[in-house]
C-alpha positions in Angstrom: 18.7 120.8 92.3 15.7 120.2 94.6 13.6 119.4 91.5 16.1 116.7 90.4 16.2 115.3 94.0 12.4 115.1 94.1 12.4 113.5 90.6 15.0 110.9 91.7 13.0 110.1 94.9 9.8 109.7 92.8 11.6 107.4 90.3 13.0 105.4 93.2 9.6 105.0 94.8 8.1 103.9 91.5 10.9 101.2 91.1 10.2 100.0 94.7 6.4 99.8 94.0 7.0 98.0 90.7 9.4 95.6 92.4 6.9 95.0 95.2 4.0 94.5 92.7 6.1 92.0 90.7 7.0 90.1 93.9 3.4 90.0 95.0 2.3 88.7 91.6 5.0 86.1 91.7 3.9 84.9 95.1 0.3 84.9 94.2 1.1 82.9 91.0 3.1 80.4 93.0 0.4 80.1 95.6 -2.3 79.6 92.9 -0.2 76.9 91.2 0.4 75.2 94.5 -3.4 75.0 95.1 -4.3 74.4 91.5 -1.7 72.0 90.0 -3.8 71.5 86.9 -2.5 74.9 85.6 0.7 73.0 84.9 -0.7 69.6 84.1 -3.4 70.5 81.6 -1.1 72.1 78.9 1.2 69.1 79.1 -1.7 66.6 78.8 -3.1 68.6 75.9 0.2 68.6 74.1 0.7 64.9 74.7 -2.8 64.1 73.4 -2.4 66.1 70.3 1.1 64.7 69.6 0.0 61.1 70.3 -3.1 61.5 68.1 -1.1 62.8 65.3 1.4 59.9 65.5 -1.4 57.3 65.5 -3.1 59.1 62.6 0.1 58.8 60.7 0.3 55.2 61.6 -3.2 54.7 60.2 -2.0 56.1 56.9 1.1 53.9 56.9 -1.0 50.8 57.6 -3.5 51.6 54.9 -1.0 52.2 52.2 1.3 49.3 53.2 -1.5 46.7 53.4 -3.1 47.9 50.2 0.0 48.0 48.0 1.7 45.0 49.5 -1.3 42.8 49.0 -1.3 41.7 52.6 -5.0 42.3 53.2 -6.6 38.9 53.9 -9.8 38.2 51.9 -12.9 37.0 53.8 -13.3 33.4 52.6 -17.0 33.5 52.0 -17.1 37.0 50.6 -13.7 37.8 49.0 -14.6 41.4 48.2 -14.3 42.0 51.9 -10.8 42.0 53.3 -9.4 42.0 56.8 -6.8 44.7 57.7 -5.2 46.3 60.7 -6.0 49.9 60.0 -8.5 50.0 62.8 -5.9 49.0 65.5 -4.2 52.4 65.9 -7.7 54.0 65.8 -8.8 51.8 68.7 -5.5 52.6 70.5 -6.0 56.3 70.0 -9.4 56.0 71.7 -8.0 54.0 74.7 -5.0 56.4 75.1 -6.5 59.8 74.3 -10.3 59.6 74.3 -13.2 59.6 71.8 -12.1 62.8 70.0 -8.8 61.1 69.1 -10.7 58.1 67.9 -12.9 60.3 65.7 -9.8 62.1 64.3 -8.0 59.0 63.4 -11.1 57.6 61.8 -11.4 60.7 59.6 -7.7 60.4 58.7 -8.3 56.8 57.6 -11.1 58.0 55.3 -8.9 60.8 53.8 -6.1 58.3 53.2 -8.4 56.0 51.3 -9.7 58.9 49.2 -6.2 60.1 48.4 -5.0 56.7 47.2 -8.1 55.4 45.4 -10.6 58.2 45.0 -13.3 55.9 46.4 -15.3 58.4 48.5 -18.1 55.9 49.3 -15.7 53.2 50.4 -13.6 55.7 52.4 -16.6 57.0 54.3 -17.9 53.5 54.9 -14.5 52.6 56.4 -14.6 55.7 58.7 -18.1 54.8 59.8 -17.0 51.2 60.5 -14.0 52.2 62.6 -15.7 55.0 64.4 -18.7 52.9 65.3 -16.3 50.4 66.8 -14.5 52.9 69.0 -17.7 54.6 70.0 -19.0 51.2 71.2 -15.8 50.7 73.1 -16.2 54.1 74.7 -19.8 53.3 75.7 -18.8 50.0 77.2 -16.0 51.5 79.2 -18.4 53.9 80.8 -20.8 51.3 82.0 -21.0 50.9 85.8 -19.7 47.3 85.9 -16.7 45.4 87.0 -16.7 43.8 83.6 -16.3 47.1 81.7 -13.4 45.8 79.5 -15.4 42.8 78.4 -18.5 44.8 77.8 -16.5 47.4 75.8 -15.4 44.6 73.5 -18.9 43.3 73.1 -20.5 46.7 72.7 -17.8 47.8 70.2 -18.2 44.8 68.0 -22.0 44.8 68.3 -22.3 48.4 67.4 -20.0 48.0 64.4 -22.2 45.0 63.1 -25.4 47.0 63.5 -24.2 50.2 62.0 -22.4 48.5 59.1 -25.4 46.3 58.3 -27.6 49.4 58.0 -24.9 51.2 56.0 -24.5 48.3 53.5 -28.3 48.0 53.1 -28.2 51.6 51.8 -24.8 51.8 50.1 -24.7 48.6 48.1 -28.0 49.1 46.2 -27.6 52.9 45.9 -24.0 53.2 44.9 -23.0 49.8 43.6 -26.2 48.8 41.9 -26.7 45.5 43.8 -30.3 44.3 44.0 -31.8 44.8 47.4 -32.8 41.1 47.8 -29.2 40.0 47.1 -27.9 42.5 49.7 -30.3 41.2 52.3 -29.1 37.7 51.5 -25.5 38.8 52.0 -26.2 40.4 55.4 -25.3 37.3 57.5 -21.9 37.0 55.9 -21.3 40.8 56.1 -22.2 40.7 59.8 -19.8 37.8 60.4 -17.1 39.7 58.7 -17.7 42.9 60.7 -17.9 40.9 63.9 -14.5 39.2 63.2 -12.8 42.4 62.0 -14.2 44.3 65.0 -13.0 41.7 67.4 -9.5 41.7 65.9 -9.3 45.5 66.1 -10.6 45.8 69.6 -8.5 43.0 71.1 -5.3 44.2 69.5 -6.1 47.7 70.6 -6.5 46.7 74.2 -3.3 44.5 74.0 -1.2 47.4 72.7 -2.8 49.8 75.2 -1.9 47.5 78.1 1.6 47.1 76.8 2.0 50.9 76.4 0.7 51.6 79.9 3.0 49.0 81.5 5.9 50.4 79.6 5.3 54.1 80.0 3.2 54.2 83.0 0.0 55.7 81.6 
């Protein structure tokens, strides 16, 4: 009988200690969260970023397929093999909303979508380079210590696209499409004008949609 009483007392003491420990842990957790609110905010921000990037990546694919098969891409008048499209707009928007990693992800998705529908690996990689160089330039411009960061981001984004794509075309067109180097050099001014125009369209529409989203949702 005494053995049973002692056992009951010990079990009761263990339950009290366990309850006290749980209470202390709960209080410490609450205190930590009160002094470190990011423990709650960070997972939500991560989930939001992943979900938003995935949605914009899907929009890139929709834009690419829709514009390709509907014939809505607009040929560049002086070099019709180059065509304007809006695939880069959700890529720019992904950068502005979720950061450079999102811009890189959506650029890669654009490349994969082109390969899936056409099998043109070189063209797909060139498209990814064009769009990523644009968003990289935007990101660099937004980090400059100036009150004109937004304007600079447009300029840097477009300029970096022009420079990178000029270098890319100087390599790709002779090596993979068999165009003589002197002809490629002669086409550089028109290719640069095209990339400057396409880059400006992409960046300005990206900023416009970002501003509309921030005003609507609140950031």
